[in-house]
VMD Tcl script that draws the C-alpha trace (Angstrom):
set ca {
  {-6.26 90.27 89.90}
  {-6.31 87.65 87.14}
  {-9.47 85.78 86.23}
  {-9.57 82.00 86.55}
  {-9.31 81.71 82.77}
  {-6.25 83.94 82.70}
  {-4.63 81.96 85.51}
  {-5.32 78.77 83.58}
  {-3.70 80.22 80.43}
  {-0.55 81.05 82.40}
  {-0.53 77.58 83.96}
  {-0.79 75.90 80.55}
  {1.94 78.15 79.13}
  {4.28 77.40 82.04}
  {3.75 73.67 81.57}
  {4.47 74.06 77.86}
  {7.65 76.00 78.63}
  {8.85 73.37 81.10}
  {8.11 70.45 78.80}
  {8.63 71.74 75.26}
  {11.00 74.74 75.43}
  {13.54 74.52 78.26}
  {14.79 71.00 77.38}
  {15.64 71.98 73.77}
  {16.31 75.74 73.97}
  {20.08 75.67 74.39}
  {20.63 73.16 71.59}
  {18.40 75.08 69.17}
  {19.98 78.39 70.17}
  {23.53 77.17 69.65}
  {22.52 75.84 66.24}
  {20.64 79.07 65.37}
  {17.74 76.76 64.49}
  {14.24 78.14 64.00}
  {11.90 76.58 66.64}
  {9.31 75.25 64.20}
  {7.81 72.61 66.52}
  {7.60 75.05 69.41}
  {5.83 77.63 67.25}
  {3.35 75.03 66.03}
  {2.69 74.12 69.66}
  {1.99 77.76 70.50}
  {-0.46 77.91 67.59}
  {-2.32 74.91 69.01}
  {-2.50 76.60 72.41}
  {-4.08 79.66 70.79}
  {-1.25 81.97 71.88}
  {-1.16 83.85 68.56}
  {-4.74 85.01 69.20}
  {-4.21 86.36 72.72}
  {-4.27 90.02 71.63}
  {-7.18 89.56 69.21}
  {-10.86 90.04 70.24}
  {-13.20 87.05 70.13}
  {-15.27 88.67 67.37}
  {-12.23 88.24 65.09}
  {-11.51 84.67 66.20}
  {-9.07 85.48 69.02}
  {-9.13 85.06 72.78}
  {-8.25 88.58 73.93}
  {-8.33 89.22 77.64}
  {-6.00 92.19 78.12}
  {-2.34 93.13 77.69}
  {-1.70 92.02 81.29}
  {-1.98 88.26 80.74}
  {-0.32 88.81 77.38}
  {2.69 90.42 79.10}
  {2.77 87.60 81.62}
  {2.66 85.01 78.83}
  {5.61 86.76 77.16}
  {7.45 86.64 80.50}
  {6.80 82.93 80.91}
  {7.93 82.10 77.37}
  {11.09 84.26 77.70}
  {11.89 82.34 80.87}
  {12.14 79.27 78.65}
  {13.84 80.87 75.67}
  {13.80 84.56 74.86}
  {13.89 83.97 71.09}
  {10.49 82.27 71.19}
  {8.98 85.30 72.91}
  {10.40 87.33 70.02}
  {8.44 85.19 67.55}
  {5.14 86.23 69.14}
  {6.08 89.74 70.33}
  {6.15 91.46 66.93}
  {3.07 89.47 65.88}
  {1.23 90.88 68.91}
  {2.35 94.44 68.14}
  {0.98 94.28 64.58}
  {-2.28 92.74 65.84}
  {-2.59 95.52 68.42}
  {-1.95 98.21 65.79}
  {-4.64 96.70 63.56}
  {-7.12 96.53 66.44}
  {-6.49 100.12 67.53}
  {-5.97 101.83 64.18}
  {-7.07 99.56 61.34}
  {-10.19 100.02 59.24}
  {-12.95 97.48 59.75}
  {-12.08 95.96 56.36}
  {-8.44 95.56 57.44}
  {-9.48 93.95 60.71}
  {-11.77 91.49 58.94}
  {-9.10 90.73 56.35}
  {-6.20 89.99 58.72}
  {-7.17 89.45 62.35}
  {-8.99 86.08 62.03}
  {-5.99 84.62 60.16}
  {-3.55 86.22 62.60}
  {-5.45 84.67 65.52}
  {-4.58 81.16 64.33}
  {-1.07 82.03 63.16}
  {-1.89 81.67 59.46}
  {-0.83 85.28 58.90}
  {2.31 86.15 60.86}
  {3.07 89.76 61.68}
  {6.27 91.82 61.74}
  {6.77 95.56 62.00}
  {9.44 97.70 60.42}
  {10.43 101.10 61.70}
  {14.25 101.18 61.85}
  {16.66 101.73 58.96}
  {20.44 101.18 58.58}
  {21.34 104.77 59.47}
  {18.35 105.55 61.62}
  {18.81 104.13 65.12}
  {16.48 105.84 67.59}
  {15.82 108.91 65.43}
  {12.50 107.84 63.94}
  {11.88 111.28 62.46}
  {14.74 110.63 60.01}
  {12.93 107.81 58.17}
  {14.01 107.89 54.53}
  {11.99 105.01 53.06}
  {9.52 106.85 50.87}
  {6.05 106.05 49.58}
  {5.25 108.12 46.47}
  {1.63 108.55 45.43}
  {0.95 107.59 41.80}
  {-1.63 108.98 39.40}
  {-3.97 106.01 39.93}
  {-4.08 106.65 43.71}
  {-1.79 103.78 44.63}
  {1.70 104.18 46.10}
  {5.22 103.08 45.25}
  {7.58 102.37 48.17}
  {11.38 102.49 47.90}
  {13.88 102.23 50.73}
  {15.82 99.93 53.03}
  {14.56 98.81 56.45}
  {16.57 97.13 59.20}
  {16.18 94.82 62.21}
  {12.96 93.04 61.27}
  {12.22 90.33 63.80}
  {10.31 87.58 61.97}
  {11.49 89.15 58.72}
  {11.62 85.78 56.98}
  {8.63 83.91 58.42}
  {6.22 86.87 58.49}
  {3.62 87.40 55.78}
  {2.35 90.84 56.87}
  {4.74 93.68 57.71}
  {3.68 97.05 59.11}
  {6.16 99.40 57.42}
  {6.74 103.03 58.44}
  {7.42 105.32 55.47}
  {7.74 108.98 54.63}
  {4.84 110.23 52.47}
  {5.37 114.02 52.37}
  {1.83 115.01 51.47}
  {2.18 118.66 52.46}
  {1.86 118.66 56.25}
  {3.95 121.17 58.18}
  {5.27 118.60 60.68}
  {7.66 115.77 59.80}
  {5.70 113.53 62.16}
  {2.49 114.10 60.18}
  {4.24 113.15 56.93}
  {4.73 109.50 57.93}
  {2.42 106.65 56.98}
  {2.25 103.01 58.01}
  {1.59 100.56 55.17}
  {0.50 96.93 55.56}
  {2.86 95.14 53.19}
  {1.99 91.55 52.26}
  {4.70 89.09 51.29}
  {5.49 85.40 51.10}
  {7.52 83.72 53.88}
  {11.17 83.05 53.12}
  {14.18 84.91 51.74}
  {14.98 86.55 48.44}
  {12.23 88.33 46.49}
  {9.15 87.63 48.61}
  {6.78 90.00 46.77}
  {6.93 92.41 43.85}
  {9.66 94.89 44.79}
  {10.20 93.33 48.24}
  {13.46 91.49 49.06}
  {14.47 89.86 52.33}
  {18.23 89.25 51.83}
  {18.75 86.71 54.62}
  {19.33 86.38 58.35}
  {21.60 88.80 60.18}
  {24.13 86.84 62.24}
  {23.85 87.95 65.87}
  {25.66 87.47 69.18}
  {22.48 86.18 70.80}
  {18.73 86.16 70.14}
  {19.31 83.24 67.80}
  {16.77 80.86 66.30}
  {14.35 83.66 65.43}
  {15.42 85.45 62.26}
  {16.36 89.13 62.20}
  {16.57 90.60 58.71}
  {16.78 93.61 56.46}
  {13.95 94.48 54.07}
  {14.66 96.14 50.74}
  {11.79 97.84 48.93}
  {12.35 98.77 45.30}
  {9.33 100.46 43.74}
  {6.97 98.15 45.59}
  {3.51 99.08 44.33}
  {0.80 99.01 46.98}
  {-2.85 100.05 47.03}
  {-4.01 102.97 49.14}
  {-6.35 100.67 51.08}
  {-3.21 99.06 52.57}
  {-2.53 102.24 54.54}
  {-3.13 101.37 58.19}
  {-6.37 103.13 59.09}
  {-6.94 104.19 55.49}
  {-5.59 107.73 55.98}
  {-1.98 108.81 55.30}
  {0.02 110.89 57.78}
  {-0.78 108.97 60.95}
  {2.03 106.43 60.79}
  {4.31 107.89 63.45}
  {1.61 107.97 66.10}
  {0.40 104.48 65.17}
  {3.95 103.12 65.44}
  {4.58 104.83 68.79}
  {1.36 103.31 70.14}
  {2.58 99.89 69.03}
  {6.04 100.51 70.46}
  {4.49 101.10 73.91}
  {3.17 97.54 73.74}
  {6.61 96.45 72.54}
  {8.35 98.15 75.44}
  {6.09 96.45 77.97}
  {6.80 93.16 76.21}
  {10.58 93.68 76.18}
  {10.31 94.45 79.89}
  {8.39 91.20 80.33}
  {11.03 89.32 78.34}
  {13.77 90.80 80.52}
  {11.91 89.67 83.65}
  {11.58 86.17 82.18}
  {15.34 85.96 81.50}
  {16.19 87.34 84.94}
  {13.80 84.94 86.62}
  {15.40 81.97 84.88}
  {18.90 83.22 85.78}
  {17.83 83.49 89.41}
  {16.37 79.96 89.39}
  {19.58 78.55 87.94}
  {21.72 80.45 90.45}
  {19.82 79.48 93.59}
  {19.70 75.86 92.45}
  {23.43 75.76 91.68}
  {24.34 77.58 94.91}
  {22.69 74.86 96.98}
  {24.50 72.07 95.13}
  {28.02 73.52 94.79}
  {30.13 72.87 97.92}
  {33.24 74.86 98.92}
  {35.04 74.92 102.23}
  {32.79 72.17 103.53}
  {29.37 73.73 102.88}
  {27.08 74.74 99.98}
  {28.10 78.12 98.59}
  {24.58 79.41 99.30}
  {25.56 79.39 102.99}
  {28.44 81.79 102.40}
  {27.26 85.31 103.21}
  {28.57 86.82 99.96}
  {26.49 84.41 97.88}
  {23.48 84.69 100.18}
  {23.43 88.48 99.82}
  {23.76 88.17 96.04}
  {20.78 85.78 95.89}
  {18.68 88.15 98.00}
  {19.49 91.09 95.71}
  {18.69 89.04 92.60}
  {15.27 87.99 93.88}
  {14.41 91.57 94.88}
  {15.36 92.91 91.44}
  {13.28 90.26 89.66}
  {10.26 91.08 91.82}
  {10.65 94.86 91.38}
  {10.96 94.59 87.60}
  {7.99 92.22 87.41}
  {5.85 94.66 89.39}
  {6.78 97.58 87.12}
  {5.93 95.60 83.99}
  {2.56 94.54 85.42}
  {1.74 98.15 86.30}
  {2.60 99.35 82.79}
  {0.55 96.56 81.22}
  {-2.47 97.46 83.36}
  {-2.23 101.10 82.28}
  {-2.01 100.07 78.61}
  {-5.08 97.89 79.12}
  {-7.02 100.86 80.52}
  {-6.30 102.88 77.39}
  {-4.35 105.60 79.23}
  {-1.26 107.29 77.80}
  {1.64 105.41 79.37}
  {4.84 106.23 77.51}
  {6.52 107.15 80.81}
  {5.40 103.99 82.58}
  {6.35 101.80 79.60}
  {9.75 103.50 79.45}
  {10.30 103.09 83.18}
  {9.30 99.42 83.11}
  {11.46 98.66 80.08}
  {14.48 100.53 81.46}
  {14.32 99.02 84.95}
  {13.57 95.49 83.74}
  {16.37 95.46 81.15}
  {18.98 96.95 83.51}
  {18.01 94.61 86.34}
  {18.00 91.68 83.94}
  {21.59 92.44 82.99}
  {22.60 92.70 86.65}
  {20.77 89.52 87.72}
  {22.20 87.49 84.84}
  {25.71 88.69 85.60}
  {25.24 87.80 89.29}
  {24.07 84.33 88.29}
  {27.05 84.04 85.95}
  {29.40 84.88 88.85}
  {27.73 82.33 91.12}
  {28.29 79.65 88.48}
  {32.00 80.52 88.40}
  {33.96 78.90 85.58}
  {30.99 76.72 84.62}
  {29.04 79.83 83.66}
  {31.50 80.37 80.83}
  {30.83 76.90 79.44}
  {28.29 76.46 76.67}
  {27.05 73.34 78.47}
  {25.41 75.57 81.06}
  {22.25 77.55 80.33}
  {23.55 80.73 81.95}
  {25.96 81.23 79.02}
  {22.98 81.65 76.69}
  {21.15 83.95 79.10}
  {24.25 86.13 79.39}
  {24.15 86.83 75.64}
  {20.38 87.27 75.57}
  {20.38 89.82 78.40}
  {22.55 92.16 76.34}
  {19.83 92.51 73.71}
  {17.28 93.62 76.33}
  {19.38 96.74 76.91}
  {18.85 97.95 73.33}
  {15.62 96.31 72.08}
  {12.65 98.72 71.62}
  {14.83 101.70 72.57}
  {17.96 101.91 74.69}
  {17.92 102.91 78.35}
  {19.21 106.34 77.30}
  {16.19 106.82 75.02}
  {13.85 105.72 77.83}
  {15.49 108.28 80.14}
  {14.92 111.02 77.56}
  {11.24 110.10 77.25}
  {10.79 109.88 81.00}
  {12.73 113.07 81.74}
  {10.93 115.22 79.16}
  {7.55 114.04 80.40}
  {8.50 114.77 84.00}
  {9.58 118.30 83.06}
  {6.16 118.90 81.49}
  {4.36 117.48 84.52}
  {6.40 119.47 87.05}
  {6.81 122.62 85.01}
  {7.35 125.74 87.12}
}
mol new
graphics top color blue
foreach p $ca { graphics top sphere $p radius 0.5 }
foreach p [lrange $ca 0 end-1] q [lrange $ca 1 end] { graphics top cylinder $p $q radius 0.2 }
display resetview
């Protein structure tokens, strides 16, 4: 159901992945090197503007081609998809919830990658319990706010220049969820003190998901104007963030499909080259069955992600569908990558082979944008409401 233009975008992205990402991904990943040239190439292709309407300088079609673009890029190197994923979430939140002044101020520059987005919800002791946010924005006498707290797990924490930050505001509402506000915090790229009262200490060293930086963010009496509240009205931050997270969950599902697809490609290629007992291992029934299961899982996960993206595009509530797609895609990704790893045998354990990198990347899909257990809670509670006796 894609338009010719959307098909052409995917074709161009796939060519870019084949030529510019796959040949250098493993080397950059092992060196934990930021993919500057790749990111500049994505800017030239207009990828940063995919979520942004044409009236603001973007080339928005719908979340469906966006999810498919994320899938294609993750197939080349998952870290690169992380560079654009959080950028897309912030753009989406601005489009859906921002004031017209905020849209005019940020979206045209986001469309060309001049302003790079990141979003910050988690904290060191927070995990999946978003209601326990402790970073606090205190309203001052002049109407502005002062934010103090510590945030955690910011993808693009160093390179970003605009961070959507969830805070507690406590302005008298009876519900904890109505006492949260999202602020649009501006900063300079880099590490150290990147704005008044804003410090990005440095990169967190990770098992995988390298290249792209993951950071903390320390806010110490960061003064910010009230017009930097997303949407201009306090108390709506939780719902704004959850709306953005639905996009994120579809995107993590798409990233998982991209990783799984690449693992399958590597496995079926290797299985036809590797010979044991006088024939390619692909002709042994055990390997043949494994390949068949891998392909089926990739296709099933892809279909779930596409369905969730279509629902998001239609504007329907789709927390269940996003949770299902993310859960299935991440679990299947882990299983497909492990199957590919087994097919590679001892070579899969060598850093010379791409599957070693995919094995470490797949682990992150199980926890990014909410663990499978959290998805099951969301899905289960919604099902109980729908099928209530």
